[in-house]
N, C-alpha and C positions, 0 to 999 in steps of 0.2 A: 499091763504093768511094765513089761520090758520096753514098750514104745515110749512110755513116760520117762523111764530111766535114760533111754537113749537121747530123748530130746533135752532133758535137763543136763545130761552129760556133755552135750555139745558145747555148752557154755563154759566148760572147763578148758576148751581150746582157745588160745589167745586170739586167733584171727576171727573168732565168732563175733568180735566187736564190729566187723563190717556191717552186720545187721543193724547196728545202731545208726548207721548212715543210710543203708539201702531202704529199710522200712520207712523212715521218715520221708525220704525222697518220693517213694511211691505214694504214701498217704497224702503228702502235700500236692503231688501232681494230680491226684484224684480230686482234691478240694479245689485247686485252681481250675481244673477242667469243668467242674460243676458250676463254679462261679461264672466262668466265661460263657457257658451254655445259658445260664440264667440271664446274663446281660443281653445276649443276642438270640434268645429263643425264637423270637418272631422271624428272624432271618434264616433259621436253620430249616432243613428240608426233610422233616419227618423223623420219627423215633428210630426207625431201622438204621438210617445213615448215622444218627447220633451214637447209637450203640456200637456201630462199626468203628466210629471215630474213637470211642472209648477203648475198644479192643486194640486198635493201632496205637493209641496214646499210651496204653499200659506197656506195650512193647518198647516204645520210645523212652518212656520213663525208666524202664528196667535197664535199657542200654546206658542211659545217662547216669543212673544210680551206680552202675559198676565203674563207669569212668570216674565218678566223684569219690569212689571208695579207694582208688589206687593210692593216694597219699597215705591213707590210714593203713593199707596193707603193707606198704614199704616201711612205714614207721614201726608197726608191730612186728614185722619180720626182723628188723635190725636192732631194736632196743634190747640190751642184755637183761637176763632174768633178774639179776640182783637189783637193777634199777626199777624194773617193772613192779616189784612187790613193795617198794618203799611208799611211805606216807606222802612224800612229795609228788610222786607220780600219780597217786590217787587224786590229789588236788588238781594236778595238771590235766588229768583225763577229764575230770568234771568240767574244768574251764574250757577245754578243747571242744568237747561235745556241745557245751552251751553256746560257744561261739559258732560252731558248725550249724546249730539249729537257728541261731540268729541270722546267719548268712542265708540259709534256706528261706526263712521267712522274709528277709529283705528282698531276695530275688523274686519271691512270689508277689510281694507288693509292687516291685518294679515292673513285673509283667503286667499287672493290672493297670498301672500308670501308662505303660507303653501301649497297651491295648486301647485304653481310653483315648489316646492321642492318634493312633494309627490304625486301629482295628485289626492288628495282626500280632503274632508272637514276635519275639526278638528276631531281627533280621539285620541286613547290612547297615541300616540306619543306626541301630544300636552300636554296631562296631564303629561307625564313623563318629558317633557322639563321644566315644571314649577319648578321641583326640582333642576335642574342644571342651575341656572340662569347665572353663570359666563360664561360657555361655550356658552350657547345659546345667551345671550346678546352680547357677544363679536363677535360671528359669524354674528349676524344681523348687528352690527355696522360696521363690516368689509365687508359685502356683499351688503349693500343697503345704499342709501343716506338718512340716518335716519333723520338728522336735517332738510333737505328739506321736507321730507314727514310729519314730525310732524308739521312743520310750516304751510304747506298747510292744514293739518287736522284742526289745531287750527283756521286758518282764515275761513275755510269753515264752521266750527261749529259756530263760532261767527256770520258769515253772515247769517246762517240759523236761528239762534235765533233772530237776529235783524229783520229778515223778519217776523218771527212768532209773535214777540212782537208788531208789528204794525197792526196785524189783529184784526178785531172786536171781534173774538172769544176769543183771549187772553185778550183783554182789559176788556171784560165782565167778564171773569173768575177772574181777579184780584179784582174785586169789589163784587164778589159773597158773599152771606150770606146764609149758609146752616146749620141748626141745627144739633147737634150731632146725634140725632136719625135718621134723614134723611140720614146723611152721613153713619151711621152704616149699614143701609139697603143696600145701593149701594155697600159698601165695602165688605159685606158678599157675594154678588153676584159676584163681580169681583175676589175675592180670591177663590171662589168656582170653578172657571174655571180651574186654574192650579192644584188645589187639585184633582179635578175629572179626569183631563187628566193624572195625575200621576198614577192613579189606572187603567184607562181604555185604555190608549194609550201610548205605549212605542215605541222606535225606531225600535225594532224588529217587531212591528206590521205594519210597513209601507208597502204599496204595493211593490211587488218585480219586478224589471226590470232586464231582462237578460243582458242588456248592463250596465256594471259597472259604466261608466261615467254618464249615465242617472240617475242611482241610486244615485250617489253622488250629482249631480245637484239638485235632489229633496230634499236633506237634508237642514236643517238649521244649520249653523256652531256652533252657541251658544248652541243649543239643543244637537247637536252631541257631543260637548265637555263635557257637564254635563252627558250625557248618558255614555260616555267613562269613566268618573270619577267614576260613580257608578258601572260599569261593568268591571273594570280593571282586575279583576281576576275571572275566570269562573271555577266552579267545573264541571269536566267532567260528573259525574253521575247526576248532577243537571240539566244540560242543553243539553246533547247529548243522542242520541240513545245508548243503552248499550246491551250487550248480556250476557248470563249466562256463568260462568266460565267453565262449562263443554264443552262449545263451543270455548271460546277464548283461553283457555290454550293449547289444542293440536294445535290450529291454529297458535298461536304465535311461538310455537316450530317449526312447519313446516316452518314458514316464516323466521326464523333466522337460521335454521339448515344448516350445511355444512358437507361435507364429513369428515372433521377432528374434528367435535364437538361431545362431549359426555355430555348429560344432567344429572344433578344430581336430577331432578324431585322434586325440592323444590316447594310445592304448592304456597308459597308466592311469588316466583320468577320463574315462569315456563320457562323463557328464560335463566336462569343461566346455564352455561355449561363450559366445559373445552375444549380448542382448543389444539389439539396435532399435532405438526409439526414433520416432519421427517428430520433427518440430523442435522448439527451443526447450532446453532444460530449465527446470525451476530450482533455483538455488535458495531453497528455504531451510531455515533452521529446524531441527527436530529435537523435541524433548519427549523421550519415551519413559513413561511412568510404569514400571513393572511392579504390580501390587502383590504383596505377600498373600497367598492362599485365598484369592478372591474367586470363589466358585460363582459361576453364572447364576446358580440358584439363590444367591443372596440378593440379586437385583430385582426390582419391581418389574422391569421390562422383560424379565424371564419368568414372571409369574409369582414372585415372592410378594406376600401381602403384609409383611411386618413393618414396612416403611423405613427400612434401614438405609436406603441409598437414594434419597431425594435428589442429590446433586448429580449422581451418575445417571439416574433415570431421565433427568432433564437433559443431561449432556448427550444421551443416546439419541434423542430426537434432533439434536443439532450436529450430529456426527455422521460419518460413514461407519455404520455399525455392522459387525460381522456376527451373526447370531448362530452359526453352526461351526464354531471355531473350537478346536480341541488343544489342550495341553498335550505334550508328547510324553510327559512323565509325571511323577508324583512328588518330586522334590524341587527345591529352588534351583539347585545346580542343573537339573534337567531343563527347566525353563530357560535358564541363562544359556545353556549349551545350544538349544534349538533356536532361540531368538537371535543369538549373536553369530552362530555358525551356520544355521540352516542345515543341520544334519539330523538324520534319524537317531533315536536314543540307542546308541550302541550298547551291547551287553556289559554287565559288570559296572564298574565305577563310571561316573560321568567324566567326560573329557575335561571338565573344569577341575576335577580333582586328580587327574593323572599327572605324572611327571613329564617334563619335556613337552609341554603343551603350548609353547610360544610359537610365533611366526605362522599361525594358521590363517587360512583364508576366512575372513569374517566380515561382518557388516561394517566394522571400522576400516577394513582394507579398502572398501569401495568409497567410503566417506573421505578418508585421508587422501586417496588418489584424486579426489575432487577438490582438495585444499581445505577440508574441514578440520577443526579441532574436535577430537572425540574424547569424551570424559565418562568415567564410571563413578556414580554417586551411590554410596551405600550408608544406610543409617547406623549400621553396626561396625564392628571391627573387621576389616576386610581380610584378615588372615583366616577367618572362619571359612571353612569349605574351600580354602585355596583361592578365594576370589581375587585377591590382589595380584597374586602370581599369574593367574589366568588372564585377567583383563590388562594388567600392566605389560604382560608379554605379548599382547595382541593389539597394541596401539592405543590403549586408553590411558588418560591421565586419571589418577586415583584420588578420590575425595571420600574419606570415611571418618568414622568417629575418632580414630586415633590421630588423624591429621587435622581435626577441627580445633579451633581455639576454644578455650573454656568459656569465653563470653558468648560463643555461638551455640552453646548447648544449654537448654533450659529444662529439659526433662530426659531421663534415661530409665531404662529397665534392663532386664537380663540380656536382651538382644540388641539394644542400641538406643538411639535418640528417637524422639517422637517424629512423626511424619512432618509436623509443622517445622521443626528445626531443620530437617532434611531439605524441605522445599525452600526454606530461607537460604540455605547454601546454594541451591540451584539458581535461585533468582539473582543472588549477588554475583555468581560466576557468569551468568548470562549477561548481566549488565556490563561486566568487564569486557567480555568477548565482543559484544555488540558495539561497544564504544570504540573498540579497536578495529571495527570492520571485519571481524573474524567470524565466518559462518561456523556453526557448531552442531554437533550431535551429542546428546546426553543420554546415557543409559542409566536410569534412576531405579534403584531397588529399595523398596520400603521394608519396614520391620514391624509396624504397629499391630497388624492383624495376625498376631501370633500369641500363643500362651506365653506369659501370664495375663494377656489381654489388659494391660495397664496403659494409661494415657493421661494427659493433663486433665485435671478435674474442671468442671464448669463449662466444657466445650459443647457437650451434647446432653441429652436428657436421660442418659443411662450412666450410672456411676462406673468409674474405672474399676477394673478387676472383678467385674460381674459376669464375664463370659464372652463368648465369640460375638454375640449380637452387638454388644457395645463396641467391641474392637472394629467390627465392620462399619458401624455408624460413624465412629471417629475417623476411620479411613476415608469414608465418603466426605465427611466434613472438611478434612484437611485438603482433599483434592479440590473441593469447591472453593475453599479459601485461596489455595494456590492459583487457580485459574483466574479468580477475581483480581488478585494482586498482579498477576502476569498481564492481565488485560490493560493495566495502567502503564505498562512499559512501552517504550517506543519500538521495541523489536517484536512485539506481539503480533502485529499485522503481517510479519514475514516468517511466522513460526508455525510448524505443525506439532500438535500435541497428540500423543498416542497413550491410551490407557489400555493396559493388557495385564493379565495375571501371569504369575510364574507357574502356578498349578492350582488344583482345587484344595479346599480345606480338608476334605476326607477322601481317601482313595480306596478304602475297604469296601467290598461288596460281595455278593454271592458268587460272582464269577471272577476268573483270573484277571480280566481286564473289563471292569464295569464301565462301559462307555460313558454313561451319564456323569460319572465322577471324574471325567476329563474335560467336561464342557466349561469353557471360560469366556469372559467377554473380551472383545477387541473393538476399540473405538478410535477412529482417527478424526480429530477435531481441529479445524482450521477455518474459522469464519471468513467467508469471501474467497477462500483458496481451494477448499475441498468441498464438493457438493454433498450435502447430507443424503443419506439413503440407507437401505437395509440390504445386506448381502447374505443370502441363505446357503450359498455353496459350501459343501462339506470341505473343511480344510483344517490345518493344524499349524503349530508354531513354526514349523520349518518354512511355511509359506509367507511368514510375516515380512522378512527382508525383501524378497522379490516384489511383493505387493507394494511396499513402501517406495521402492525405487521406481516402480511403474507409475505411482502417483506423482512422483517428482519428474517423470518423463526423462529418465536418465538412460544413456547408453553406457554399458559397462561390461567388462569381462566377468564371468560368473563361474564359481565352483559350488554354487548352492544346490542342495538337493530338493529345495522347494521351488515353487513357481508362482507367478502372479495369479492370485485368486480371481481378480477381475477379468482375467483373460480365459478362465476355465469355463467350459460349458457345465451346467448344473450336473449332468450325468457323469462328468469326469471327476467330480469332487472325490477326495479321499483323505484320510487322516492316518498319520503314523502315531501310534501310542504304545507305551510299554512300561514294564517294570525293569528291574535290573536283570531279570532272567527271561521274562516273556516278552516277545517282540511282535507287535500286532500291526496289521494293515487293515483299515476299515474302508471298504469300497461299497458304496451304497448300503445295502443291508447285510453284507457279508463281511465278517471279521475273520481274517486268517491269522493264526498265531504260530510263531516258531518258538520251540522250547528246547532246553537241554533234556536228554541227550538225543539230538537228531530227530526230534519229534515235530510234527506239524498237526495242527487242529484247526477246525473251522466251525463257525457258529453263524446262525441267522440272528441278526439283531433287530428286535422290534422296538423302534424308537418311541412308539406310543406307550408301551408298558415298561421299557427299559430292560426287558428280559432277553435272554439268549438261549437258543436251542442248538444242539450239536447237529452238524450236517457234514456230508463227505467233503474232503478237501479237494477243491478244484485245481487242476494242474496249472492253469494260467494264473490264478490268484496266488498260488504258492510261489510260482516263479517271480511274479511281481514283488512279493514280500522278500524273497531271497535277494532279488536284484537290489532292492533298497538297502537292506542291512548288510549284505555281504560286501557290496561296493563301498559303503561308508566305512566298514571295519577295515577293509583292505587299504582304503585311502589314508586312514589315520595311521595304520601300521607302516605305510611307506611314505609318510608325509614329507614334504619339502617346502622350502620357502616359496611364497606365492608371487615373487617378484617377476618371474619370467612371463607369466600370463599378462601382467600389466604392461610390460614392455610391448607385447603384441597388441594390446589394447590401444596404446598410444599411437602406434604406427597406423592403426586403422583410422 
């Protein structure tokens, strides 16, 4: 009886209302976790690990619940008693908690949408997307029944609050009388919880699960979002294992060295070298089509049997095709970074999105030194992800949706114009440059293979807005049409066409770095100029630019971290791949991963099954990994204009 009186009496304390926030957060966290498990059950690794994830998840939900209750605590602490007991405050309290429940439900639905797209809880991508509200909101509006979802959320929130308002606990709370001193003591205790957890419990301190899906299930979406907001940029030397320069400098030279390279032994840039080709240079135009989210697994030549890419499958047999080629990251800006700069995926934000990223050594630096005009074509608005600033500051002429004439746009969606419109811009600009005798390099970035998967009707046999398969097939159709139209141009016979992806469509997997989810196509197509063939050497996007210049037989000064794939022995193949925190180096069947805080892990990768098993970290492999990432991070932090190396190149 006394226990019952004690429990019921606690509702007479004004700050007991924090339970109207904490309990729903915990319940909703449990529901979301159950739903995510149901969605990915086949990918999870046993009931024991799932139960452990729920235990960790409850801890994360509790921490976040106390964070979420802080505004309520402060409000209830400060509002005077004479206002608290008024009828107006009763109405305000009802509306406040109803809005709070609507917000909780909205976040839960947003988590499901985010998981559907990326296979993870909120992370740095969600943080980035807050900056680009036009594209993101339009994408959501075009992809989901937003009005219906918001209506259901509002009704559910109102119904929940109506239920709560009828409980004895809520009614007792509304008539509570608690002196300020008593409120203050409880408020201090409640606020102390999030303050203490900020200092003693960070997301990096969570128990680690080998299965990546289990790891994500254990997280709390709101807590993960704010953790990503705080850790959007990571200093390599602050968070990762490092090595002395006396070890990394000779190692990085060995890792990027080629038979044709001569190092100038600048201690600030030990990878700086001159590439000496023999014979006559080939001054060919280059049009590089960088396709949004084109996983290798969508192509028939990689085993897909859905018939989505007839043009690309045919093109593969007519091209120099690289079948063991990896993206370095999981986002468009990572693909751009590695294809344009030939650098490893440094931790935190991509270089494309960082401030003061102009004047870098890039693929355009080499082309412009040879007298080429270099252009960046993007089907969307180039302010997104800082693309215009990055490319404009590194020697590219910008062509995007914002700069296009209205007559040159026939179809748009949330992300930009159709691929057909984009390719029409490329063709017109190539005609202009060729007529003026101006050699050119075009970096073309598409948008059609992206949610909401809409494209012009009547082009393919899959209706628009019906899913990824249709978007892939339209992407393939537009490339085929573009090459057919280009073949009628007088400059076609002097032009190299490159088809490459920015990243894969899906990056989530059971492991931190699921290797197969980084595999992308790379095709170099130039009838009569480039001999078709298949290259199986393991490589990644940082090797694209050096390989392209090798095909052009160019001598040039280089600050690239990649090297010519065609000059590598099969056993020397390697690929750099990462997330914004995990930095990997795949050498043969060994994947070495650097992680915050100063951790290193290694896995044996079975390419036949796509599985990974943990193995001891090999000192040599770890040094190679550190040499790549530490040197790249230091180079960016101490960056300078690349002009000096080109003066040296001219003197040679």
